[in-house]
N, C-alpha and C positions, 0 to 999 in steps of 0.2 A: 598889048601890055596890060597888066592888071593894075588895079588902083594902087596897090602898095609895091608893085614891081617885083613881088616874090613869086617864084615858080616852083611848083611841086611836080615831081615826076612820079606818077602812079604806075607801079609795075604789078599788074593784076590780070590773071587770065579769065576770071569769072566776070562775064559781061554785066550781070546785075550789080555786083559789088563795084565795078568800075563806074557804072552810071551813078549809083548812089553817092560814092565818095567824091567823084569829080564834080557832081552837081553841087554838093554842099560846100566843097572847097571854093568853087567859083562864086557861090553865093556870099561867102565870107571874104571875097576880094582877092583870092589867089588865082594865078594863071596855072592851068593844069595841062601837063603833057602826059600821054599814056603809052604804055608798052605792054604787050601781051605775054611776053616770056622773058627769061633772064638774059638771053642773048641780045634781044632788042633793048632791054632795060640798060644793059651795059653800054651798048652803042649810043643810045639817046643820052645817057648821063655824060658820056665823054664828049658828045657833040654839042649838047645844049647847056651843060653845067648848071643844072637846076639848083635852087637854094636848099631843097630837101627832097629826099626820096622816100616814098612809102613802098616798101618791098614785101609783096606776098611771098611766103616761103615755098608753098606748094605750087610752083609754076613750071611749065614745060621747058625743054631743051637744057637750060641751066637753071637749077633751083635757086631759091632766094639766098640760101646760105652761101653757096659758091659765088653767086653774083655779087653779094656783099663783100666777100673776101677779095674778089678781083678789083672792085672799086676802091676798097680801103687800102690795097697794096699799090695802087696807081697814084703817084704824086699829084696828077691832074685832078683826081676826083676824091682823094683821101679825106679832104676836109668837109665834104658834103655830109650833113647828118642823114643817117638812114634809120627809119623806123620799121621794124619788122611787123608785118601783119600776118598772124598765123592762127590756124585752128589748133595747133599744138599748144595746149595751155598748161603743160606740166612745168614745174619749177625748173626741171633740167633743160627745157626748151628756152626758158628765159635766160638761163646761164649760157646756153649755146649761142643765143642771139648776141649776148655781150662778148663772148669769146671770139666770134667771127667779125666783130666790129660794129654791130648795130648800136645806135645811140639811144634808141627807144624801142619799146615792145608793146604791141597791142594784141590781145587774144581775141580771135573771132569766135562767134559773131560779135562785132563791136558796134556800139551805137555810133551813127555818123557824127554826133556831137563830140563823142570821145575822140574820134579821129581828128576833128578840128582842134579840140583842146590840146592834143599832143603836138600837132603842127604849130599851134600858137606858142607852145612852150619853147620851141626852137626859133621860130621866125617872128614872133610878136603877132599882134592882131592885124588882120587885113583891114584896110581902110575901105569900108563899104561906101561907095559913092565918092565924090570928089571932096576935097577939103584940105586944110593946111597940114593935116597930119599931127596936129598938136593934141595929145591925149591928156585929159586931166584925170586925176585919181577918182573922180566921181563915177559911180556906176549907175 
């Protein structure tokens, strides 16, 4: 269990990206589950009910567009925020991400900190280390 109890499912077929994103998310206090393709991502999302899904679009078996649609049409997983991670950086791709039900969109290559910032936008900040969890406005 992570410090803040929040789990992120990372659906990404590129090992380097998986290592970078999962490492920084864990550093910021999130628990990370990984899937290598859309089929595995759908199965893990249904079984584990993560708090958020980072969905690469160009993944094998079932691509990220279709996997997102499957999850958003299933009442058991429809409320899970999905952030598209894609090398497709055109405005039309951002529109397509929203059309299929993505809640956020990150164009690759994206800075690991940008990934964390987008996750925090949906889940709040991870509590690094133990503590009461009371956050003050001071930065």
